[in-house]
N, C-alpha and C positions, 0 to 999 in steps of 0.2 A: 580424375576419379579412378577408383579401382576398377580395372577392366573385368574382374571376376568377383562381383559383389557377393555371390552365393558361397564362395569359398572362404573358410575361416582364415583370418589374417593373423599376424603375429600378436603375441600378448603385449599389452602396453609397456611391460617392464623391459621387453626386448627391442623397443623402438627408440631410435635416436631422434629427439625432437628437432634438433638443428637440421638433420637431413630432411625431415618433413617440411620445415619452413623453407628450405632451399629448393624444394621441388616445384615444377611448373604447375602441378595440380593444385598445390596450396596457394600459389599466386592467383590462380583462377578463382579459388574460393574467396580470397581476400577481395578481388575485384567484384565478385558477385555480392559479397557482404556489403561493400561500399555502395553498390548500386541499389541494393535492397533498402539501405538506410534512407534513401530519398523518399520513395513513396510511403514507406511505413511511418516515418516521422511526420510526413504530411497528413496521413490519415489520423495519427494520434493527435496532432495539433487540431485537426478538424473536430474530432470527438470532444476534446477538452473545450474548444471554443463553443461548440453546441451545448455542452453541459453548462457552461458559464452563462450563456444566454438564456437557456431554459430556466435555470435557477432564479435568475434575476427577474425574468418575465413572470414566472408562476407565483413567486412569493412577494414581489414588489409592485410590478406593473399591472398584473391582471386584476387585483382587487379594485384599483382605481378605474380600470376600463369597465368594470361591472357596476360602477356607481358608488362604491364604498369610499367614504372620506378617509378612513384609515383601514389598515389591515385588520379584519375581525379577529377576535380572540380564537375563534373556532376554526380559522382558516386552514391550519395544518391537517385537520381531521379528514376532509374529503381528499386532499392530495395524497396523504399517506395511505388511505384506504384504496385509492385508485392505483397507487404504486404496487400494493400487495396483490391486487387483482391482476394487473398486467404482467407482473413478474411471474406469478403463478401460472398464467396462461402460456408464457414463454417456456417455462420449465416443463410444463405438462405436454405441450403440443408441438414445439419445435424440435428439430433433430438435436440429439445430445441432451445435456442437462443445463444448457445456457451457462457453462462454466462450472467449476467445482464449488461445493459449499464452503464458504469461509470458516464455518465452524470446525473444519478439518485442519485449520492452521494455514499458514502461508505456503503456497506451492509455486514452483517454477520448474521448467525443464521439459514439460510434456506438451507438444504442439497439438492443438485441436485439429480435427478434420475440417476441410473447407466447408462442408455442409453444416457444421456446427457454428460457424462464425456469425451468421445472422442472429441466432439465438443469444450468443454472448454479447453482441453489440446492443441489441434491443433490451435485454434484461439489465445491462449496465446503465443504459439511458433511463429506463423506468425506475431503477433503484436510486441512482445518484441525483437525478434532476428533481425528484419529488421529495427529498429530505431524509432518506434513510441514512443511518449512521454507519456508512462504509465509504471506502476511498476508491479512487479510479485505478490504482496501480495494478491490481490483479487482472481486471479486464484488459487493460492496455498490454500487459505482458502476454496474455493469451492471444489477443488480436495480432500483436507483432509476431509471435511464434507461428501462428496459423498462416499469416500472409507470407512469412519467410519460407515455411515448408511448402506452401502451394507454389511459390515462385520456382524453387529448385526442381520440384516435380514437373513443372511445365517446361523448364529448360532441359532437364535430363530425366526422363521417365524412369530409368533404371538406376538412379542415384542411390548409393548405399545408405543405410540408416544413419551412419556416422556423419555423412555429408549433410543429410537432412537435419540432423540434430544441430550441427554447427550453424547452418544458415537460419534455422528456426531460432536459435539462441541470439544470433545477430539481430534478427527482427525484434526480439524482446528488448535487447539493449537499445535499439533505435527508438522504440516506442516510449520508453521512460527516460530518455536521455537527459532531459532537463527537469523532469517532474519533481525530483527531490532536491533540486537546486544545483546539482553537479552531476556530470556523467559518471564520475568516479563513485559517487554514492549509489547510483543505480547499478553500476557494475558489481560493487561489493554485495549489494542485496541479491542479485541474481546468482553470483558465484557461491555465496554462502548458502542460499536457499536450495540450490540444485546439487550441492555437495561435490562440486568439481574440485579436483586437487591432483597432486602428483606431478610427475615430470611433464605430462602432456597438458597441464593447465594453460601454459602460455600458447600452445597450439590452438586450443579452443577459444582462448580469451582474445587473441588479436583480432579476429574478424568481428567479434562483438564490440571491442573498443573502437574499431574503425567505424562501424555502423553507428555507435553512440556519438562519436565525434561529428560525423556527417549529420546525424539527427539533430545535434545541438545547433549546428549552423543553419539547418532548415528552420528550426524553431525561432532562432534569432531573426532570420530573413523574413519569415512570415509575420513576426511581431512588427518589424519595421514597415512591412508592406500594408498590413491590416490595422495596426495600432491596437490590437486586441489584448496584447500582453503575452508573456511567455508561459503563464499558468504553472510556474514553478514555486516551490515553497521557499520563502525567504523571510528572515526576521531582522529588521533593520532598527537603527536608532536605539541600540541597547546601551545602558549605562556602563561605564568603564569598570573593569574588575582587575584587581592587581595580583593578588596571590591567595591561595587557599590557606585555611587555618586548621588547627586541631579540631575545633568545634565543627567545622564544615565536614571534615572527614568522619567524625562521629555521626553526624546527621546523614551522611551518604550511606553509612552502614545501616542506619535505621530505615531509611527509605528503601534500601535494597532488601530489607526483610519484609517490609509492608507491601510493596507493589506486587510481588508474586501472589499474595493472598487475594488481592483485588482481582488480578488477572485470572486466578483459579476460579473465583466466583463468577466472572463474566463467562468463561468457557463452560462452567457448570450450568448456568442458565441456558446457554445456547444448545448444549448437548442434551439437556433434559427436555427441552421443547422440541428439538428437531425431529425425533421419531413421530410425534403427533402431527407435525407439519407434513412429513413425508406421507403419512397415511391420509391426511385430509387437507391437501395443499390449497385447493381452491377456496376453502372456507377459512382456514387458519392464517394464511399469509396476509390477506386483507385485515384480519383481526389484529395481527401483530403490528401491522402498519398503524392501525388506529391506536394501539397501546403506546407506540413510539410517539405519536402525535400528542397523546394525553400527557405523557411525561414532560414533553416540551411545554405544553400549556400550563401544567402545574408549576413548573419551574418559573415560567414567565410571570404568572400571576402572583407567585410568592415573593419574587425578588425585584420585579419591575424591569428586568433585563429582557432582551429579545429572545423569542422562542428558538430562533435559529442558532443560538449558542448550543443548544442540545441537539438540534437537527444537523444533518450533513456530516461530512467526514471530519471537519475541524481544520482542514487545510488553510482556508482563507480566514478563519476566526482565530487561529492560534496567535498570529502576530499582534492583532489588536488586543487579545486577552493579556499578553505579556506587556505590551506598551501601556495598557490601561490598568495595570495591576493595582494601582493606588485607589481605583474606584470600586474595587471589589471587597466586600466584607468577608470575614471568615465563614459566616453562615451561608452566604450566597455561593461561595466557592465549594463548600461541602455539599450543598444541594445540587450544584452543577455537576460535580463528580459523580454523585449518586445517580442522578437522572441520566447522565450521559452513559455511565457504565451499564445501567440496566437496559437503556435503549440500544446500546452496542450489543449486548447479549442477545436481545430479541432480533436484531438485524442480522447477526451472524447465523442465527438458526434457520432463516427462511429466505433471505434475499441473496443477491449476487454482487460482490464487490470485494475490495481489499481491506485487510485489517490494519494497515500501517498507520494511516493518518489519525483515525480515532484513538489508537493507542498513544500516539504522540501528543494529541490534544489533552487526553486525560492526564498523561504524565506532566504536561505543561501546567495544567490546573493544579495538580498536586504540588508542583514546584512553586507556583505562586503562593499557595497556602503555606508551604514550608518556609518561604522567605520571611515569615513572621516569627520563626523560631529564634531563640537566643543564639547569637553568633553566626546567623545565616544571612546571606544577601540574595537579591533576586536572581541575578544571572547564574551563579552556581546552583541555586536551588532548582531553577528551570532545567538546566542541563542534567542534573542528577535525576529529576523526576522523569524527563523524557527518556533518558537512557534506561533507567530501571523499569519503567513501564513497557518500553518497547521490547526489551529482551524478555520480559515476563510473558508478553503476548506472542512474540515472533520466534523466540528461542534462537535468535541470531546475534551473538554477542559482539562480533566485530562490526557488523552493520549498525547495531544499536549505539555503540560508542561513537561512530562517525556521524550518525543522525543527530545525536545530542550535542556534538561539539562543532562540526562544520557549520551548522545553522547559526551558531553564536558568533560568527565572523571574527572580529578582532580579539574577542575574549576566548577563542577556542583553546589556545595552548594553555592558558592559565586554568581553565575549567577541566581540561581533559583528565588530570590525575583523579579528581573527585568523581568524574563520570565513570572512569575505569573501575574504581572501587565499588561504586553502586551497581554497575552492570555485572561485575564478577559475583558479588554477593547475591544479587537477584537471580542470576543464572544458576548458581549452585542451589539456592533455595527452591527455584522452580523445578530443577531436576529431581529434587528429593520429595516434592509433594506428590501425593497419590494422583493417579489419573482422575480428572473430573468425572462425575457420574454421567450416565447417558451414553450416547454414541461415542465409541472409541475412535481415535484417529486412524484413518486408513491411508497410510503413506504409499506413494507411488514412486518407484525408482526412476530416476532420470536416465535417459538413454546415454550410454557411454560415448564420449567423444574420442575416437581413435583416429589414426592417421590415414585411413583409406578414403581420403577426401580428394 
């Protein structure tokens, strides 16, 4: 560590990254990052396991335990209303804001204070277990960063901000090491979201990759020990896809034009509603939960499908949606997209969670619908839809390409050119659209990772 943390160090341009990597201080940081990967990934695994158990118990087992022969149609209403009340209480009365509002977009790189961690964990549990349309990635990233920063401050109270940033980043890497199906996907997500770059990228990246690798081993080991699963996104048993066609490239451009408009509408709903939520949180957050539940019930009663297709992040529902594409009509898919998108906008405005998985699910549903277009097939349509919708919501083009292709396993290389076209078109269109009305994005700069570690 820098023995004089209060003195300004050399500018990043004047630093030799290889000299930093060869230093003993950097080796200590690597060792600490590796050690942090163990408990942080274990905590992340525990949070995901608890969420999985709560979702199954509350939506599947509890109705039977209360004497209902089947799950009542109205069952989501009290659960989503309760979610709104509990999340509002966390935000209002616990230290901090229980994490950042997802209506501000995806964030990474800022470690929460230790006193804020209970609020982040509780708000995430109350949001994700009770059916709100958000994902676990943002809370896990915040928890990992907070635990990492807390650890280094306990080890060395006078640690410079750059060292705290590196270890906090390593904690985030470990927390989502397998959530997206691969440590590399999580790494790209964090790198692109935090804006890291330049010659010092590798210096800050290596501790995170080490923590992510160790985190993956912990997830695999805990899966073998508990039998609960790895809780990572995976899409298996896809039909073979050989090569793209001219028609597919045309539809990739079309979906790249359409998805940003839907994403703009989702953010517009979230940001128009959010100021009223901020002013009347205890009243409006439960009301928005009830509205999300009502959308799920309307969809279920109209299509005969399960209400949980609209509820939750879509992480566990996406594989079955794609594998069962033949069982979905065009009308049912259109209603699913409309209800999920509106529920997504309401959830972004008031609750706490991540935007990645709902964006992927909606993109996957768009892809399943697009597979009925002339000259289009299921696998490329799904890849295009996921990529275009992800970049429209997250504004992370490289991550969106990887999300849409690596999940398609053996078909990834054949689908990638189509996904790239859709992602580039969607990203350009998104950048040219006006800012959605309502609360504007408040971007927070990530702490710079410099070599005084």
